[in-house]
Steps between C-alpha positions, in 0.01 A plus 500: 500500500421294187479123533745456209795717393370778274676798340521750786446801272172361363220482755161346437409323182793635298752307711296182464469540125875560471571198720331271248487666160386175337176496697478879493485529121158339442354671808628838379362440149156410635499800732611736221228366271225519763587836653646689203371318194216623286184489708169678546592550867752780543843428645391696808189285543707184471740636762198553726430127474861423598471748786174368648616137485840581653338714769257225598783245502681738737810502278651835592762498224257431215230725644743791523650439155169469317338783691786723385461383139121539504526847653737609223287349224177646641662836571374506859531305824147513640361199314749247637446622854124471468482158331705351782231612745175485301484436127148643478617843617766534227437738211540232235253342259246249624663252264837549669343469846346167395830377355692597816246308707559195279875544551447502878300178470779336301749615765306298759445198275411446138190321625390820678404660168122493469269501201343813649837681502557406135149613405549829683821561305330413170197716584741790555666453162784256568584275211578132537864579419516771769360252753750239383790742527388620844496143632836422340664820631361428847633144490837619373534749782412234755801313359720810526382580852572150621835494318615824665371418848568125482873560454502798740630735233618836632224761528644853520335737746597815307201631297750656257605152391145426383472833321811405303370145443160631387674722244710205382187287459317775312795589277646154434216259568568154635777387272852469637695821445733446201801612707400286800501645850864546600452877478278474807787382720590862566150611602 
């Protein structure tokens, strides 16, 4: 049960963002820019960063939501499963492996990021902007994970919910739906 009254038809982050639309707006804009804006990292790769951080923060809602979105964007589900267990075994570029490792360091503490990790990413083709964006996405998802879990937002157990949410994220991004979310009251 959430620690504050939230819209019952909106579990997870959506209910929190609806609860306080004033604080939600800048967070949504930043998330939309970072995860769907023009970038040399694909939207799927950026969703992998959100997934690995959420997974390591043990935020079930965010892990499930961003795994679903990454799976859709990548067109397969194997990569997310593997990175949660061992990044090095994933069939992704060495650059992406290095960036995901940086994201995991940020998840622990910003001070955990080492010069060696940055050099490894650069040596594997990561640009300064890609490293910057990785660190910022990782920090942003630490905020989201703590927001969802800190207010005990509802975390649905039904995997079908996350399939729907993943599709919504892929198709509409992180902006508030123009029509709001009242249509979800019947689901």
